N, C-alpha and C positions, 0 to 999 in steps of 0.2 A: 401727191405729185402736183407742185406748183411752184412758181418763182418765189424767191424771197421776198417778203412783203416791203423791204426797203426799196426794192426796185419799182414796185407798183405805186409806192408813195412819191418817188422821184419823178415818175413820168405820169402822173395821174392825168395831167391834162394834154398829154400828147396823142395825137392820133398817128403819128409816124414816130416809130421808135428808133430812129437813125437821124443823121445829119443831112437828109435829103427835105428840101422844102417841099410843100405841096406843088409849087411851079416846077421844080426839077423832077418831081415824080411824074407829073403829067407830061413833060417834055421827053422823058425816057419812054413813056407809052407810045407817044407819038413817033419818036425816033425808031421804034421797033417795028412800026407798020403793022400793028395786030390786026389781024383778020377777024371779023365776026365769026363767032362759034369756036376760037382757039380755046382750047381746054388746058387749064393751068392747075399747078400744085405748088403751094407756097408752104414751105417748112419754116417753122418758127414765124408765123404769119403776124404776131403781135395783135393790133387792134384793127387789122384787116383793111387798112386804107388802100393799099396797092389793088388787092383784088376787087374791093368794092368800087373804086373810082375807075378801074379799067373796064370792069363790067358794064358800069354806066356809060363810060365814054368811048368803048370800042365794042362792046357786045361779046366780050369774052365770058366764059363760065369756068368754075373751078372750085378747088377745096384748099382751106387754109387749115393748118395743123399747129396748135401752140400749147406749151405746157401750163400757161398761166390762165387760170380761171378768170381773172378779172379782164384781161385783154380778149379772151374768147368770147365773154359776155358782151364786151364793148364792139367787138367785131360783127357779131350777129345783129346788135342793135343798130350799127352803122349800114349794114345791109338792108335793113327794113327802112331806115331812114331814106337811103337813096333808091329805094325800090327795086333792089337787085337780088333780094332774098330767094328769088326762084332761079338765079344763075348761080350763086355762090353758097357755099356752106363752110362751117367752121367746126373743127373737132378740138376737143380739149384732150390732148394726148401728148406723148413724148415724141418729138420730131425726129430723134435719133433713132435710125433704123427703119423709119416709116417709108413704106413704097406703095405707090398707087396700085390698085388692082388691075387697071389697064394702062398702057402708056399715054402720056399726055404730051401736048405740043410745046409747052412751056412749064419749066420746073425752076423753082427759085428757093434760095437761102440768102435773104439780104440782111446781113449783118449778125449772122449767128453760126458761124463756121465751127464753133465749139460742138455743135451737134455730130460733126465727123471728125473731132480731133484736129481741126485745121482744115486748110483749103483742100488739100489732096484727098483727105477722106470724105469731105463734104461733096466734092465733085464726083467722087466715086458713088457715093449714096444717091446724090441726085440722078446720076445716069442711069439707075436702076429704074426710074419712073419716066423715062424720057424716050419718045419714039424716035427712030432715026431720022435725022435731018432736023431735030427740033432745037429750040433755043433754051439754055441753061443761063440763069442769072445767079451771080454771087455777089454780094455785098461784103467788103472786107477793108480793114484800116491798112494804111501803108505810111511810111515816113515820108514827110515833105522834105525833109532834110535830117542828115544823121544826128541824133541827139548827142549832146556833148558829153554826158555823164549818167550814171545810174540814177540819180535824182531825178533827172529830166525823163528817163525811161519810165520811172515808176510813177511819176505824175501823170503820165499819158496811159496810166493803168495796164502798163506791161511789166512783164517780170524781167525780161531782158531784151537788148537790143534785137536778138534773133527772132523775137516773136512776130515782127513785122518786117516787110521789105520796103525798099525804096520803090517807087511806082514803076520804072523801067524793069525792075527785077521781078516785081509781082506780075507784070505782063508777060514777061519771059517764063516764069513758071507756070502760067496757064498754057503757054506753047509747049513746054517740056511734059506736060500732063496730056498732050494730044489735042489741045483746042485752040482754034482761031479765035481771037478777040474781034468780035463784029461790031461792037458798039460799046460806049461807056458813058457814064453819067458821075461826075465828080462833084463832092461837096466842095464849098468854098469857105472861107472864113466867116463870112455872114451867115451862111446856113448853118455852119457850127455854132455860132453865137446863139441863134434862135433855138437850136436844140439844147445846148447846154444852159443857157440863161433861164429858159423856161424851167428847168428842173430846179433852179433856186427858189423861184417864186412858189412852186409846188411845196418845197421843202419848208419854207418859211410859214406859208398859210396852214400846212398841216401841223407844224409845230406850235402855232399860236391856238389851234383847236384842241391839240392833245399833248399838253405840257407835262403830264404825268404818265405818259405811255412809257412802255418798257424801251421802246426805240428812240425816246426823246433825245437822250444824251448822244446817241449816234448821229441823228439828225442835225442837232446843234453843232456837233464836231465837223460834219461835213459842210454844212452852211458857212461855218467860220473860215475854213481852209481851201474849199474848192475853187471858189471864184478867182482868187489870186493865183493859185497853182495853174488853172486852166489859162489865165491871161499870159502867164510867164512861159509856161511849157506846152500844153495842148494845143492851143491856138497857133502856135508858132511851128511845132514839129509834126502833128500828127494829121495825116489826110484821110479821106475815106471815098470810096466810089463804089458804084455797082457796074459789073462787067459783064456784058452779054457774050457767051461763048456758043460756038458750033463745033461739034466733033469733027476732026480732020479725016 
């Protein structure tokens, strides 16, 4: 049980595995007015940057669950580095279907709604761990504008235009599911650049070190095509945000 190795190669230097910058992640924590002692559960927690920095900055506690052995190890190391390993812990496990033993104040899935087969299923899963009146965070892509053709759709790592919604439609979907959107933090093109361009450097440095690896041809192909595809399509058409929800 683990992520495909190409993913951890691509994001080997990333502390945040989505297009939020550290400044935007910090701003989101401030905007939520997190009280000391807030208990959190982060499903698909990656390298743990959200839990670790919010534990340091706001005094929260919590658990992160992620399928990647590499990212879980990095999250534990980050907690020790920031001196919050007594407040947060990280489990190597499949986040899909994971439910907290006791309801928490804040539950999150930031950029991995595949664990619930989409937004609706992920919200339903998260709700099982959330106390009444608690906060839910969901990170999800959306179309900045409608892609012109299937080539643009696939260049944004979607299979069809229906995979994502325009931002107003995504917000309306949360309402249809019974939630008020009470805060949001959106990636912009600069933060997308930082997320995606860092992947290319990671790929190139790995390729230079491992020219004979079985993944070398795949890495070379991605490095050759992805920068231009991103500049032509992803940067123009794909948005991303974290949405804070409260049940009605």
